[in-house]
N, C-alpha and C positions, 0 to 999 in steps of 0.2 A: 636650278640654282647655278649662277654663273661664277666663274673663277678666272682670274687673270694669270696667264702663263706667258712669260716673256713679253708682256705688254699687249697680249691679245686675249680677248675674252673667250674662254672655253666653257663647256657645260658638263656638269657632273650628272650622270644618268644612273639612277639606282635600279638595279635588276636583281631582286631578291637580296642576297647578301653580297653580291658582286658589285663593285663600284667601277664604272667605266668613264673615262674621260673622253669628251668629244673635242674635235678640232674646229677651229674657225677657218673658213675657206681662204682667207687672206694670209694665213700663216705660211712662212717660207719652208721649203723642203728641209733645209738644215735644222729649223726649229722642230719640225715634225719628227725627223729622225731622232733628235735629242730627246723629245718627249717619249717617243715609243721605247727607246732604249732605257730611259730612267724608270718608266712605268712598267717595263717588261710586258708591253702590249704590242702585238704585231698586226693587229687589225683594229682600226679606229673609225668611228663615224665622223662625218664632216658636216658642219652646219654653216649656214649663212643667215645672219639675223635670226637665230634660233630655229630656222627651217632646215630640216634634214635634207641634204643634197646627195649623199652617197657614203660609201665606205672606201677607205684606202688601206691597202695592205703594205707591210714593210717590203715585201717582194716586188710590189708594183713600183715603189720608189727606187729600188735597186735596178729594176728593168729600165726605168726612165733614165737614171743616171748613166747606165752603161750602154744605152742605145746610141749608135753612131749615126749621125746625119751628115751627108756630104763628106764622108770620110773624116769627120772631125768628132771628137768627143771631149767637150769642154765641161768636165764635171764641176769645176769651180763656178762656172756660170750657171749651170743647172741648179745648184744648191740654193740660188736666190730666186727661183720661180715660186709663185704662190701655189699652194696645194690644189686650188681650183684649176689653175692653168694646166697643171700636171694631169689632173683627172680628165680634162677636156682632150688633151693630147693623147692620152692612153686610150680613151674611148674612141677617138678617131682612128687609131691604129688597131682597134679591136682587141686591146689587151686589158681593158678594165670592164668587168662584168657587173660591178655593184654600184650603180648610180640610180638616183631617184627619178 
């Protein structure tokens, strides 16, 4: 079952009595942080066209935001990356262990 969250389709996954919200891979980091905080979920599955591509954790996002490259840390710029891009970058750095 799909649901729109901030203009992006996300998916509700029923696991017993627990309800989990999945993220769309094109959602922005700022949107994902907002969803995680509002839903009080700190680990969420990520989908692309209803295909599972991995899991992102809140601490992964914080690591991404605080990582300095070339002695610069432009957090305001990083907030506008897609979650899929973040997952790719973290995987390349060996910091993301939960990909499909």
